[in-house]
N, C-alpha and C positions, 0 to 999 in steps of 0.2 A: 246499285250494283257497282262494286269497285272495279275499275278497268284493269285489265291484265297489265302487269308491269313489263315494260319492254327493256331490253338490254340498252345500257348507256343512259337511261333516264334515272333521275334522282328518285329515291323512295322515301316518302315522308309520311308521318302518321297524321292523325286528324288534327293535331295541334300545330302541324307545320314543321315538326322537328325531323331532321333527316336521320335515317337509321341505316345500319349496315354499310357504312362508308368504306370499310376495309375488312371484309370477311365477317366472321361470326362475332356479334357484339350484343351484349345484354345490358339493359338498363338496371340500375340499382333497384333493389326492392323497396328502398326508401325514397319517397318523393323528395325533390330538391328542397322544398320548403320545410320538410321535416328533419333534414339532416342537422347534426349538431353544429352549432355555430359559435360555441363558446369553449374556452379552455378549461378542462378539468384542473382544479388547483394543484393536485399532486403531480399530474403530468406537466403542468406549467412550471413547477419547481424544478423538475428534472430537466426540462428544456432550458431553463435559465442557467442551470449548472453547466450543461454542455456548451451553451453559447459563451459563457464566461471563460471556460477552459479554452475553447477554440479561438475566441476573439481577443481575450484579454490576458491569455497565458496564466489564468488563475489556477488555484489549487482547489480541486473539488471538495476536499474535506473542510476547507475554509468557507467556500461559497454556500454549500448546502445548508448548514445550520441557520445562517442568516436568512436564506430564502424561505426555509420552513417557518421561521418566526414571522417573516413579513406576510406570508399568506395564511398564517394562523392554522396550520395543519394540526389535526389531532394525531394521536399516537399511531393509529392504523394507516392513515394517509401519509404520515411522515415515513413510516416503514416502506410503504409502496414507492414513494418518491425516491428514497434512498436506494432501494433495490433496482429501480428503473434507471436512475442516473449512473450509478456505479456499474451496473451490468452493461449498459450501452457503451460506457467508456472502455471497460475491459474487453468487450467483444467487438470493438470497432474494426479490427483487422479482418475478422471473419465476416462480419456483417457487411463491410464494404465490398468484400469479394463476392458476396451474394448479390448485393445491389448492382454491381457492375454487370451482372448477367441479366438484370431486369430493367436497366435504364438505357435509353437509346443514345446516350452520349457519354463521354468520359466523366467520371464523378467530379473531377476537378473543374468541370464547366458548370456544375450546379451551384446555385446560390448556397453558401455555407449554412445558412439558416435552414434551408430546405433539406440539406444533407443531414443535419442534426435531427430534424424531425423524422426523417426516414429511419435513422438509426434507432430512435426511440420506438418507432413502430415495429421494426424488425425484432428488437429485443422482446417486445411484448408477444409477438407471434412465435418466436423461436424458443424462448427460455422462461416465460412467465405463465402463470395459470390465468391467463386472460383469454376469454373466448375470442376467436378471430374477428367476429363482427364488431365486438367492442373495441378491439385493438385498432381496427380500421376506422371506425366511426369516431373514436375519441382522438386519434391522431389527426384525422382530417379536420375535426373541430378545432383542435389546437392550432393547426396551420391556418385555418380561416381566421382565427382570432388574433394571431400574432404575426402572421406573414402576409396573408391575403388570399382572396378567393381563387386567383389564377393558379398559384402553386398547389393549392389543395387538390385540384383535379389530377395533377401529375402524381402527387403523393398517393392518392387513392388508387390510381392505376398501377403504380409500381408495387404497392403493398399487396394488391390483389394477386399479382404475379408471384410475389414471395410466398403468399399463403397457400399456394397450390402444392407445395412440398413441405414435408416435415424437416426439422433441423437435421436429423440423421440423413435424410435423403439429400439435402443440400450439401452436407459434408462429403458424401459419396460423389456427388457431381463435381465439387471443387477439386477433389483429389484424384479423380479418375485419370489413369495413365501417368501419374507422377511417381517416379521411382526414388527421388531424393527424400530420405527420411526427415531431413531438416525442414524442407518445404512442406511436407505433409503435416508435421507437428505444428508448424507455424500457422497453417490454415485451420487445422482442427482445434487449436487451442488459443488462437488469436494473440500470438506473440511475434514480434519482428524476428526475422530469420537470424539476425546476428545475436539476439538474446537466446534463441534456442541453441545455437552453437555454443554460446558462452555457458549455458547451464549444463549441456552435455559434458563439456570440458571440466566444469566445476565438480560435477558428480565424481568423475574419474579421479580428479586431483585430490579429492578428499576421501578416497577409498571406497566409493560406492560404484554401482553398475550403471552404465549408460541406459540400460533398459528401463530405469526408473524415470526417464525424462517425461513421459506422458503423465505419470502420476504427479510429478513435480509441477508441470505446467497446469494441470487440472486444479491442483491445490492453490495455485496463484489466482485462479478464476473463482474460487469459492469465497463467498462473503465471510470475512473473519468475525469471530465473536469478540466482543469487547472484553479485554483482560483488565482486572482490577488488582491493586495491591494495597493493603493496609500498611502504612508506614510503621515499622517496628517500634514498639514503645509509645506510639502516638495515636494510631487509629485502630479501628476494628471493622469487621465486615458484617456486623449484625444487621445494620440497616439494609445493606445490599442483599443479604440472604433473605430477609423478610420480603424484599421487593421482587424476589424471584431468581436471584443469582444462585449459582451452585459453586461449591468449593472447587478451586483449581486442582488439577491432578498432578501438576509438575512442581509447583513451588508453594512453600508455606506462606500463610497470610495472603493468599491470592484467591481470586474468584473469577468466574466466567459469567458475564452479564448479557442477556439477550432479551431483556424485558422492556425495552423502550429507551427513552432519553436518559442516559446516565447522569446528565447534568442536573436532573431533578433531585438527586440524592444530596442531602445536606452534608454528608460526610465527604462527598466528592467536591462540593463547592468550597468547603473549608480547607481542602488540601490534605486532610488526614488520610483519605483514601484517594488513590490516583489511578488514572488509566495508564497502563503500561503493559506492553507485550510481555508474555512469559519469558521469551528469549532474552529480552533486555534485563528482566529481573534476575535471571539465572547468571548472566555474565557479571553483573554488578555484585551479586552475592558471592560468586566464586572468588573474585578479587578480595572481598572483605574477609573471606574465610581462610585464606592462605596463611599458614603459620610462618612467621618470619624467623630468620636465622638469629636475629638479634633484636630484642625488644628494648627500645630506649627508655631510660628512667623518667624522662620528662614527657612521656606519652607520644603516641604516633601522630604524624601529620600526613593527611591524605590530600591528593590533588585530582580533580577532574579537569583534564587539560582542555577538552573541547566540550564544554558543559551544556550549551544551548540545545534544546529549550529547557532542560533541567530535570528530566525524569530520573535519570540515573543519579544525578547529584542529590536529589531529595532522598532516595533510598540509601545512598552511601552516608549522607549526613545523619539520617536517623540511626543507622547502625553505629556510626562514630559516636553519636551522643550517648548511646547506651554504654559505650566502653570508655567514655571520658576523653575521646580524641577530638581532633578538629579537621575541618575540610576547607580547602580553597577551591572554588569553582571558577574556572577561567573561561571567558568567552570574548572573542574579538569584536563582535558586533554589539553596539549599545542596545539596540532594540531587542536582541535575543538575550542579552545580559539581564534586561528587565524581566523577561520571561523566567529566567533562572531564579531571580530574586523572588518572584511570585511563587515558583515551585517550592522554594525553600522556606516559605513563610510559616509553615506549620511546625518547623523545627526550631528549637531554641537558638536564637540569633547569636548566642555566645559561642556556638559550635562552629559556625560557618562564616565565610566571607566570600564576596564575589569580586573578581578582578576583571576589568575590561582591558584586554590587550592581546597582542599576538602571542600565541602559545609557543611559537618557534624561538622566542627569546625570554621565556619565563625564568630560566635559571638565574639570570642576572638579578631578578627581583627577589628571589628566594635562595640565597647562596647556601643555606643550611640544608636545602633539599627536602624530599618527602619520602615517607616509608612505603606508601602505596600510591601508584599513579594509574589512573584510567585514561587511555588514549582512545576515545570513541571517535575515530577519525572521519572527517568528511569523505563520503564515498558516493557511488552511483545509486545506492539504495535498491539494487536489484534483488535483494533479499526481502523487500517489503512491497513488492508489486501488488499484492492482494489488498494492501491498505491504501495504496496510492494509485488508483486506477488509471490515471492519465500518464504516469511516469514512463511506462513502457514505450509510449509513442514519442516522448520528448528526449529520452536519453539516446546518445549516439556513441559509437565505439571510440570516437575521439575524446570523450569525457574521461576515459581511462588514462590516456596519456596526460591529460591536464591535471588530474587528481594525484597521479603517482608521485611526483616530486613533493607535493604538500604532505602526503601521508608519510613518506620517508623522513622528511624534515621534522615532522611532529614526533614520530617515534624516536628518532635520534636525540632530539632535545629531551624527551622523557628519560631515555637511558642515561643521558649526561646528568640529569637532575635527581634521579632516584638515589637514595642513600645506600651505602653498602649493606647487604643483607635484605634490602627492600625488593619490591616486586612491581613490575609494570604489566598492565593488562592492555594488549592491543586488540581493539574490537572494531569490526565493521558490520554493517547491515548489508553485506554483499558476500556471496560465495566465490566471486571471481578470483582466480589465482593471482591475477595482476594486482589485486587490492588486498590480498590475504597473505598467503605463504610467501610470495615473491617479495613483498615489502618486509616481512620479518627476516627472511634470509639475507636480503641486501643490508638491512640495518644492523644485523649481528656480525656481518663479515668484518674480521679483524678485531673484534671485541672479545678477547679471551676470558674476561672476567664476568661474562654474562652467559646464562644457559637457559634453555627452555625447560619449564616444568610440564608435567602431564596435565594439560588443560581438560582433557576428557574426564580424567579422574576427579579433577576439581569440580567440574559440573555435576558429576554423579554425587559428590559429597554434599551438594546443596539442593539436590532435587528430591522430591518426595518419594519417587519410585526407586531412586538409587542406581539405576542402570539405563542411562540414555543411549549408550553406544554411539556417542557423537565424536569420539576421539579418533585421530589418525595422525601418525608421525608426530606425536606430542602436542599437536594443536587440536582444536575441536570445531566442528561445524554443525549447527542445528539446521533443520529442514522443515518447511511447511508440511510436506507430505508424510514425514516420518514422526515429527514431534509436535506438529500443530502450532509451531511458533514461526516468527519471521526467521529468515536464514541468517542467523547471527554467527559470526566467526569469532573465535577467542584464541589468543596466544598469551600465555603467562611467562614472563621473562624475569628471572631472578638475578640480582647482582651479587656476586660473591663478596664475602667480607674481606 
């Protein structure tokens, strides 16, 4: 007969293990010897991506493919690893807010490796079709395999707390009593508050309503479909369509590919078909389609002033080749210039050349100038947060001040270099007014021989639908939540004859 338990005495089971040390506590249904002690390969890949991003300042889109190949993941597991890694990175802000309510210390005091494992577990619980018991068991197994047995107990306990509420319930808990709409949107959509404010301002600046902010932030968190383009006169989409792609709705010779690893397509490996966001395709085509006031007898010369890594250069060069024109692709960094050369390899080499040098002084190297110039200026990339999941946590407001002078200098050099009657396209993958309209206005000040063309109309002219409604005050802004593209900005500036 078991003696009656007395207050103050330890309660142990028949194996000598102490129970109920602090209130109600239950053992796991799985015996310790039966718990997972290995890392599932797909989850291990996701973990390696998060660790590389946090510890080595790496880019997820560069680490992920190599890790997938290293662990020999099949198509299904590769898709799972991609969704898990990118989703955990995008959702980091919200997930950390949830974890801070479930961990008994500041998150900054956790081992960074443990925190990354927790983020992976939370994403599986909150946003993936993974049963809770599998999310817990596999995350604990991952921790045991790559971190150690000690932290795995903490991870198990914390994730059990997280699993007691649904994601919607956690969002209500996080935002309860908060009146600031910026703070609420930041928590609900996992964006830093300064970016939420930036996007609200950008919507208004480009003629849209601030009430669209939640739709825009939600679009940033949606996994983008791979966009393909067949280089005009060089490639076709037949192989991609047979492999499951569907024709793009915005741009000719484009397709949307969601059937696995696009690198397995021979047409992509050869460079005849390229991966390129539809927004990038549109702005390049818009520049190429503008009718010039004066067509030179010796043919047009085109310039991509900030060419790396070469996607827009390849499209422009292919179009130039069809018309008998030439393109110079300028890139200041040698390693990126090599990428530009690789991107252009499928185009007749007689059509293009690559210059390695500072774009701010290119006029001296080409005194005869150019008829069409693309200035795809270095920017914060706030318009491509859905494709670069770690970028929202790396960018800072100070980046705007650092990039501003460079953007203005590049555009001013292009305006100095374009021939009379020619056109300059100023493009950024950011909707922020400091990188878009402010740069254009400052660069045009005092230049009476330049004027803005209707960029919205130009985009409509090269889109399949014909009415994107992206224009405002003669410039144009594309949006993820409206057009399904990156948030590309376009201004077209013509020089009078």
